[in-house]
N, C-alpha and C positions, 0 to 999 in steps of 0.2 A: 698496760696492754700486753698481750701475749707476744712472746718472741719465739718464733718457730725457726728452727735451724735444721735443715735437712743435710745430713752428711753421711754418706756411705762410702766406705773405703774398701777397696779390693786390693789385697796385697798379693803380689805375684812374686813368688820366690821359686824361680826355676833355674836350676843349674845349667851350665853350658853343656854338660854332658848329656842332658835330657832333651836337647834341641830336636832330635830325630824321633822322639817317642810319640806314639799316636794313641790317644785315649779320648773318649767322648766326655763332654761336660756332665757332671753329676746331676741327678734329678733335683737335688736340693737347690742348686743354683738356679735352675729353670723356675722352680717354685717361687724363689725370692724375686726374680725378675717379674713374674706375673703379679706378685703383691705390689711391687713398685708401680706397675702400670695401673693397678686398681686405685692406688693412692693418688696417682696423677689425675684419673678420671674424677675422683672425689673433689680434688682441688679445683678442677675446671668447673664442676657444678657449683662449688662455693663461690667462685669468681662471678658466675652468672647471677647468683643470688645477690651479691654485692651490687652489681650493676642495676638489677631490678629495684633493690632497696633505695639506691641513690635516685633513680627515676621517680619513685613514689615520694621520696623526701622532697624533691623539687616541686612536686605537685601536691603539696600539703593542702589539707582541707581549707577551703576558702568560704567563709561565712560572713554575710553582711546583709542588713536589711534596714529600710527606712519607710515609715508608714505614717499616714495622717488619718484623723478621725473620720473625715468625710471628703468625698471627691466632688460633691455638688457645690455650686456657688451660693446656695441659699443658707440663711442663718439656721444653726442647729444647736440646741442646748442639751446638756446631759446633767440630770439631777435638778434640785437636791432630792436625796432619798434618805429614809430613816436608817437604812443599812448600807454599808459600803458595797459597791458593785464593780465587777471587772469591766474595764474599758476595752472595747474591740476596735482597733484601728483598721478600718475596712479598706482604705485606699492605700495600696502598696506602691511606693515609688521604686524600691529596690528590694529584692528578696533572693540574694545569691545563696544557694544551698537549700532553699525552701524550708528553712527551720521555723519561720514565723507562720502561724495559722490564722488567716483572716476570719475564719468562722468562730474561733474561740478567743482570739486576742492573746494567745499564749505562744511564747518562744521556747522551743525545746532544744537543748544543746545536743548537736549531732555527735560531737567528740569531746573528750576531756581537753580543757585548755583555759586560757585567760581571756575573758570577754569584757569589753567596755560598753556600758550603756549610758545613753544621754537622752533625757526627755524634757520637752518644753510644754508648758501649760498656758493657755490664754484665759484671762480673767474677765468675766462680764462685769458690768458697772454696778450691779445692785446687790451682790452677795459674794462672800468669800469663796475661794477655790482651794483645792488641795488634792494631791495625788500621791499614792504610795507605790513603791516598787517592792514586789514580793518575790522571794526565791523559795520555790517548793511550798508556797503558802505562808512563809515566814517573812516578817517585815525586815527590810534592809535600809532604805533611805526614803525621804519624802520631799516634796516641794509644795509650798502653800503660800497664799497671798491674801491679804485683806482686800475689801472693795477699794478700787483705785480712786473713787470719789471724783475729784475735780477733772481729771483727764479721761474719765469714763472707761478706760481699759488699761490693762497692764499684763505683763507676762512674768512667769517664774519658771525656774528650771533647776535641774540637778543632774549629776552623773556619778557613776561608780564603776570600778573595775573589780571583777569577781573571778575566782577559780570555780569552774563548773565541771562536775562529772558528766559523763554521757547520760542523757536522759533527764538532767535537771531542768526545771521549768521556771521561766520568768514571765511575770505579767504586771500590768499597771492596774491600780484599783482607785476608783473615785471615793474619797473619804466621805463618810456619812454626813448629811446635811450640808454638803458643798456642791458647787456647780462648776462645770467646765463648758466653754463656748467655742464654736468654730463657724466659719463661713465658707469653708472649702479652700481658703487661701492662706490660712494661718499655719505656722510651723508646729502643729500639735503632733510631734513625731517622736519616734525612737530611732536610735542609730546604733549599729553594732558591727565594729570590725573585730576580727579574731585571728590570732596566730597560734596554730597548734603544733607543738613539737614533742610533747610528752609521749604520745603513742609511738612515734618513729624511734625515739630513744629506746623504748622497750623492745622494739624489733631488733635493734642493734645488739642489745644485751643478750637476746635469745641466740643471735648468730654467734656471738663470742662463746656462749656455752656449748654450742655445737662444735666449735673449733677445738675445744679443750681435749675431748677424746681422740680427735684426729692427731693432735700433737703427741699424745701418749702412744698411739699406734705407730707413729713414725719412729719414736724412741725405741719401741719394742723391735721394729724391723732393723734398726741400726744395731741393736744388741745381737739379734740373731745373725745378722750379716757379719759381725765381728767374729762370732764363733765359726761361721762358715769359712772365713779366710784362713783360720788355723787348719781346717781340714784340707784346704787347697795346698798347703805346704807339703803334705804327704801324698798328694795326688799327682800322678804323671799324666799330663795331657798334652795334646798337640799344641805346639807353640803358636803357630799362626792363627788357629781358631780362637785360642784364649785371648790373644792380643786384640783381635777384631771385636770379640764379645765385650771386652773391657772398655774399649773406645766407645762403643754404642751406649753402654751403661753410663759412662761419664757424661755424654751429651744429654741423656735423659735426666740425670741428676741436676745438671746446670739449668735445664728448662724448669724443673720443679722448684729450684731455689729462687729463680726469677719470678715465677708465678706466686710463690708464697710471700715474697717481699712486696709484690704489687697489691695483693690482698690486704696486707697489713697497712700499707700507705692509704688505701682507699677507706678502710675503717677509721683510721686516724682523722682523715679529712671530714668524714661524715659526722664524727663526734664533735669536732671543732665547730662545724657549721651549725649544729643544733644547740650548742651551749651559749653562743654569743648573745642571743636575743632574749634571754630570760630575765628581764629587768622591768618591773612594774610595781607601782604602789598607789594606794588610795586611802586617805585618812580624813578624820573630822575632829573639830575642836572638842565637842561634847559639853562645853560650858562657855559662858560669855567671858569677854576679856576687854580691858581698857575702861576709861581712857588712861594714857600714860603721859608723863612729862616729856618724853623723847621717843625716838624710833624704837619699837619693841618687836622682837622676833616672836612670832606665834608658834606655839608648840602644839601640834595636832596629836592628841594622845590616843584617840580611838582609831585602831588600825583595821581596815577592811581587808587589805591585801598589802604584802611587802615582799614580793618575789625578788630574790637577789639581795635582800637586806641592805639596800642602798639608802633607805630612809631611817634616820635616827630619831626615835620617839622621845629621847631625853633632851635633845637640842632643837628639834623641829627642822633639821637640815638634811637635804638630800645630796649625796655625794656621788658623782658619776663614776661607775666602776670601769668604764672604758670609753674611748672616743666614739661619738656617734651623734645622730640627730634624735632629740628627745621632745616629746609633746607634754605640755603642762596645762592644767586647768585649775582656776581658783574661783570658788563660789563663796560670797560673803553676804550675810544677812544681819539686820539690826532693826531696832524699833525707832522710828523716826521721831525727831524733836527739832525745835528751832535752832538749838545751839549745838547739836551733835549730829554727826553723819558717820557712815561706815566707809572708811578709806583704807585700803590695804594694797600693798605693792609686792610684786614678785622680784626678787633680787638674785643676780648671779655674781658670785665672788664679791659681794658688797656693793654692786652697781645695780641701780634701778633698771628694770626692763619693761614691765607693764603694771597697770594699776586697776583696781576695782573701786568705783565710787558711786554712792547713792545718798540722796538727802531728800526728806520731806517732813512736814510739820508733825504728822502723827501716823500711826499704823506701821506694820512691818514693811520693810523695804529690802530689796536684794539687788545684788550686782554680781556679774561674772565676767571673766575674761580668760583668754587662752593664748598660747604662743608655742611655736616650735623653735628650738635652739640647738645650734651645733656646739656641743660641749666637749672639752678635752677631758681625759681621764683625771679625776681628782677635783674637777670644778664643783662648786657648792651652790645649791639653789635653795632659797627659803622664802617665806612670806613674812613681811614686816607690817605691823600696824603703825600708822603715822601718829605723831604726837597730837593729843587732844581728841582722838576719835576712838570709837569702840566697835565691837563686833559681837553678835549674838549667836549662841548655839545651845542645844540641850540634847536629850536622849533621842530626838528625831533627826539629828545630824543634818542641819540646814547649811552649815558653813564647812566646806570640804576643800581638800587640796589633793590633786591626783596628777600622776605623770607616768609615762612609760617610754621605753626605747623604741623608736620607730624603725631605725636600722643603724648598724655599726658603720664606721668609716675606716 
């Protein structure tokens, strides 16, 4: 951070024998006082800009939406089609920021930031279902499920956290030759919370750049004023007028010093507020794992996002960088059989917190779970596969592990 120090020294060297001399202040002194007043006005304008920036920072962009395929209570099928189609979720439950378009089914990022997406798909009884999430037309993650057979219906879901630039677009696509089903009451929805701080940090950097030439100008004024004090040693001026002028200048300088320190403290506070919440990760296994003879830590090697570098792709462990409330989600998928199931648990510092569990005789099965935890700095969180069970994944990223800092404590 910049350190500005305003210091103008007026040296008064007046001999006792000159006490009765009468001379007017030089024009150079008056010009310097005018420059000091100009600098004070600039600092006041900068202080107003800091207050405005803090107000805008407190009202950061709020973006969230949740939508369902249909608002009517009747049964409605989508697909199958020979080609994949864009799903338009026409019934909007929430659309803060109006970033989701109900006419196209496309979400457009209004600002640069980290976004979290979650989608749930309802599976009809007679055909497989499958949905892809695409960013700017490129595949990111998918959720799919085989026909549920005996229980006639089933659900599948997935989620991911992504860094989006302003204008990036997200939409869901029904996979070719698959079907999705809703009756107006099913949670076929998307959910998006967003915390944006990157744009505000850029504004702070611009303000710092503007302050640098002001600091140089203050240093130039101090140098010129030092030279001026040498001229005063040879100048005979009226004692009373010079003392009053010097006292007024001292008060102005003290006000400027306090104003400069106040600006610096406000900038420091804004930077601290914006840096504490940049922690988020989202990863997938990319390959199947298990069964093992004992408890086995899963290493999610494919990284969608790792803001803050708190997740270690070599160990599969997330380490809390600061004390706060964190949100975690675990999605597990496997191919069912009579003697194997998918059973994975989320552990904090070696202690079990939650589990995902699913078992059936055949076909793909999935399970998910989530939890919010208060973590101390240095606490470690990972996902362990239990003894004798297994978990499935491939390039379509079915089994994922995600988390982010909700707020610091």
